[in-house]
C-alpha positions as CSV (number, residue, x, y, z in Angstrom):
1,M,0.0,0.0,0.0
2,H,1.4,3.4,-1.0
3,F,0.6,6.6,1.0
4,A,1.0,9.9,-0.9
5,A,2.0,13.0,0.9
6,M,-0.7,15.5,1.7
7,P,-0.6,18.5,-0.7
8,N,-0.5,21.0,2.1
9,E,2.2,19.2,4.1
10,H,5.1,21.3,2.6
11,A,3.0,24.5,2.6
12,Q,2.8,24.4,6.4
13,K,6.5,24.5,6.9
14,G,8.5,27.7,6.7
15,T,12.2,28.3,6.6
16,V,13.9,31.0,8.6
17,R,17.5,31.9,9.4
18,G,19.1,32.3,12.8
19,V,22.3,32.1,14.8
20,V,23.2,29.2,17.1
21,T,23.6,30.5,20.7
22,E,23.9,27.3,22.7
23,A,24.8,23.6,22.1
24,L,22.8,21.1,24.2
25,P,23.1,17.3,24.6
26,D,21.7,14.9,22.0
27,T,22.4,17.3,19.0
28,L,19.9,19.9,20.2
29,F,20.7,23.6,19.7
30,R,19.2,26.8,20.9
31,V,18.9,29.2,17.9
32,A,18.2,32.9,18.0
33,V,15.8,33.7,15.2
34,E,15.4,37.2,13.8
35,G,12.5,39.1,15.4
36,D,11.7,36.2,17.8
37,E,13.0,34.5,20.9
38,A,15.3,31.5,21.0
39,L,14.0,28.3,19.4
40,L,15.0,24.8,20.4
41,C,16.3,22.9,17.2
42,Y,17.6,19.6,16.2
43,L,19.7,18.5,13.2
44,S,18.1,17.1,10.1
45,G,18.9,13.5,9.0
46,K,21.1,14.6,6.1
47,M,23.2,16.7,8.3
48,R,23.7,13.8,10.7
49,I,24.5,11.3,8.0
50,N,27.1,13.7,6.4
51,R,28.5,14.6,9.8
52,I,28.1,18.4,9.3
53,R,29.3,20.1,12.4
54,V,27.3,23.0,13.9
55,L,29.1,25.3,16.4
56,I,28.0,28.2,18.5
57,G,27.9,31.3,16.4
58,D,27.1,29.5,13.2
59,R,24.4,31.0,11.0
60,V,21.9,28.3,10.1
61,E,18.7,27.9,8.1
62,L,16.0,26.0,9.9
63,E,12.5,24.7,9.1
64,T,9.6,25.4,11.4
65,S,6.2,24.0,11.4
66,S,3.0,25.9,11.8
67,Y,2.3,24.1,15.1
68,G,5.3,25.6,16.9
69,G,7.6,23.5,19.1
70,K,11.0,22.5,17.9
71,G,12.7,23.5,14.7
72,R,14.9,21.4,12.3
73,I,18.3,22.7,11.2
74,I,18.5,22.0,7.4
75,K,21.5,24.0,6.3
76,R,24.6,25.7,7.8
77,L,25.4,29.0,6.1
C-alpha cells in the first residue's frame, strides 16, 4: 500500500534563518531567530549522515512547522 504526501504538508513548513547560541546534549541547539525569541532545534537527518558540524555562532537555516515547538536545522550557512 502506498501513501501519498498530503498536498498542504510542505506549505505548512516555513524556513527561517538564525544564529546558534547554545549547544545542548543529543544534538539539540538553541537558535536565536530574527525578530523572535530563541528556538529549540535539532539536526536534520542529512546533516547527521554527512556529519556536518554545527558550532556556537554559526548561521543556520531552519525549518519550522505551523504548530510551533522544535525547529529542524537543514543548512549551515
